[in-house]
N, C-alpha and C positions, 0 to 999 in steps of 0.2 A: 304645917299645912304648904301642900301641894299644890301649887297654881298650871291650870293646865285650860284647854279648850272643848268642850262639846258645842258641835253643830256651832262654831264661832263665836261662843257664847263662852267667859270666861267663867270657872269653876274652879273650886276650891276641895281638896279630898286630902284625907288624914295618909300618912306613909303609911303603907300595908294594902291600903283599900285597893279594890280593881276596880276597873272601869265602871262594870254595871254598878255597885254599892255605891259610887259617888254619883252615879247619871239619876239612880232611885232615890237618894240624898235632894238631888237639882229636880225629884217631880221629870226627868228628862224616861220617856219609854223606852225602854230596849226588851222586844218581845222573848220570854224563856219557856222552857218547857221543863228543862232538867234542874231547875235553880229553886232551891229553896234555901232562906235565912239564916236556916237553924242548920244545917248544915255544910261544911267544910264542899266547895264548888268544883266539879267534875269534869264540865266542860262537853256532854256524852250526845247534845243534840245538838249541839252548835249554830243552831239558832239566834243566838246573841250576837252573832259576829256583828264585827264593827271595822270598819276602815280606820286606820291608826297612822299618822305621820310622826317622826320623830326628831324631823332636821334631816336623816341621812336615806332612810327608804320608806313609803309607800307600800304597808299591806294589812289584810287583812287578818282579824286576831277575834278569837273569844273572848268577850268583853267580861263573863264571869270569872276567868281565869288572868286574863293582862295587868299588871296592878301601873298603878298609875305615874305620871313621870312629870316631873319639871317640864313645862315648856310643849309635851304631849299635844298634836290637834286630833282630835278623834272626831267621823263623822258618821252618823248612826244613824242616817238616813241615804245615799250616796247612791248613784244606781247599781256601782256593784257593788254596793251592801245587801240591797234590796233586789238583785241579781240573783244570788246567793240565798236571799233567803227564799226567791222563789223555788228554784231549784230542789232545796232543802224541802220545801211544805209539801213540793208535787212530792219528792219519794214516800214523803210520809201518807199522804193521800192514798199512793198508791199501796204501798205496804199495810195501810191503814184505815181502813174506807169507812169504817164502822165507828171513830172516834168524832163525837161532837165537837170539841174541841180543836182537833186539826182540821176538822173541815172550817170554821169560825178562824180562825189563823188562816187558812187557806185561802179563803174567798176575801179578807182584809188586803194578800197582797195578788190578787186576778189570778191567784189559781185555781181551774176549773177542775171538774171531778176527774177519774182517772178516766184515759182511756183504754188501761187494761181490763178486762173480767176478772174481782179476786175472789176466791176463793177462803179468803182472810177474813169477814168482814166482822167476823166476833174478836179475831187477834187487837187488841186494844191496845198491849202493849209494848211501847217503843223501846226497851231494855236501857232508859233512862239512868237505872241504878240508884232512882230518888227514893225508892222505898226502902231499899236494902241499908243504904247510908242512914236512914232514918231511925230504920229499928236499931242499927249499930249505935250511931252517935248520939241519937237522943234518948232512944230507950233504955240500950245497953241490952238489948235479949240476942243480936245474933242469932235472930228466929230463921232468918234466911239469907240467901247470897244469889249471885248472878253461877247460877251451872254451865256446865257445859261450851262450847266454841262454834265462832263461824255461826253460820243460817241454824245450827240448832242451839245456840245461847238462849236461857231463858231463866226467868227467877223461879227457883226451887227450893227446896228446901234439903237436910241432908238425908240423902239416901232415897230421895220423894216420899219420906213418906210424913203423917202431919208430928210437926216439931212439939216437941216438950217445952222448948224455950218461949212459946210464944205463951205471952201473955194476953191476950185477944183484946189489946190496950186502941185499936185502930187508926196507929199512928201512919201507918203505910196506905191505909184509905185515903188518911187528911191529906197526905201530903202527893199520892198519885196525880198527874196530871190530865191522864185521859179518862179512868175509869176504871183503866185493865185491873187494879188489884183487886177490887169488886168481885172481879171471875173468879180471883186466885185467893180469896181469903178463907173461903169456907175448906176451901182445899191444903192450905197451910194449916189451917187451926185443928183441922180433922173432927 
């Protein structure tokens, strides 16, 4: 077992665990959108950011990806961490104003509604890839993927045609943190 601290509280975790896994094990809340215990962590949303001090430097890391280390000092709610989460949530509210989950998280961090008018109210997908990873790693179907690049990136099927690999199990619907897959499922399934 590896001993370290989270918010000045002594905790232990197994080698190979991440900070997020240890925090969850000990009942310490760290917000996430793109994390699910059934798939490998990806670190797309960066909402799980925490501040770590390894004795040599203090830095911000994605807790879902950062392995635990002996003597590590972790702060999950420092001003620096809260500020970064507010910025992340502000950008998410700006880009996905129709997502209730994002609105709830934003409100809990004091983020106000966007000052920008968005025509993307119906676009709930934050491109976290959780649905893609669950389809691949849990179901083994590989019916969907992240297609295109940059601002055109999207959850898609091959040639944007209904996917014959889709078994309509609903796993992608279940793991989607924003409800976006409800809009996409019929197009994927055909």
